[in-house]
C-alpha positions, 0 to 999 in steps of 0.5 A, spaced: 556 872 108 557 874 100 565 874 102 564 867 104 560 866 097 565 869 093 571 866 097 568 858 095 566 860 088 573 863 087 576 856 090 572 852 086 574 856 079 582 854 081 580 848 083 576 846 076 582 849 072 588 845 076 584 838 075 582 840 068 590 841 066 596 837 067 596 832 060 595 833 052 589 830 053 586 835 058 589 841 055 586 839 048 579 839 051 581 848 053 584 849 045 580 855 045 584 859 051 590 858 048 594 864 044 594 864 037 600 861 036 599 855 040 593 853 036 596 854 030 602 849 032 597 844 035 594 844 028 601 841 025 602 836 029 600 829 027 599 826 035 594 832 036 590 831 030 582 829 032 583 830 039 581 838 039 574 842 037 574 848 035 568 851 039 563 856 037 563 863 041 557 864 041 555 857 043 560 858 049 557 864 051 550 862 051 552 856 055 557 860 060 551 865 061 545 860 063 550 855 067 553 862 071 545 864 071 543 858 076 549 857 079 549 866 081 541 865 083 543 860 088 548 864 091 544 869 091 539 865 095 542 866 101 544 873 100 537 876 097 533 881 100 526 884 097 531 891 095 532 889 087 539 894 088 541 890 094 540 883 090 543 887 083 549 890 087 550 883 090 550 879 085 555 884 081 560 884 086 560 876 086 560 875 079 565 881 077 570 879 082 570 872 080 571 875 073 577 879 076 580 873 080 579 869 073 583 874 070 589 876 074 590 870 079 588 864 074 590 867 067 595 872 068 598 869 074 598 861 074 596 859 067 602 863 064 606 860 068 605 854 070 607 847 066 600 843 067 597 847 061 604 846 056 603 841 051 609 836 051 610 837 044 610 844 045 614 846 052 617 853 050 613 858 056 614 864 051 608 861 047 603 861 052 605 868 054 600 872 050 594 874 054 590 876 049 585 871 049 584 872 056 583 879 056 578 879 050 574 873 055 574 878 061 570 883 057 565 877 055 565 875 062 564 883 065 558 883 060 555 876 062 556 877 069 552 884 069 546 882 065 546 876 070 546 880 076 541 884 073 536 878 071 537 874 078 537 881 081 530 881 079 528 874 081 531 874 086 527 880 089 521 876 087 523 870 090 
């Protein structure tokens, strides 16, 4: 069951990434994911002015934490046991597998190479190759999923 849940979450995440890209308007909503070189160029293009927003990293982390706290709890209901260790490890595997999938498949393989994420005014593929933002997001998510596994693992033990 854990394998099925992981596959479902990874597939949904990938579909959301595909659906959230493809036009300048959609791509500007993900402004903070782009390398610094792309962000600095976006700020200089008049057509893009006032169409993107710099997000507060703390608020973004908090929103993602709360979202995945709920999502992993719901998925954890189907695999939980009265044993905290089982619940914690299952949720940790689920979250970290999603995190690794996001880094390797979505960020490093797909995102950096697909034309869908490129802006029409910045078509040069080399601008999008810097993986630093994706790697730092992976590290933040590692910590986030660990904390979520602790909290949800405990809650599911009481459930």
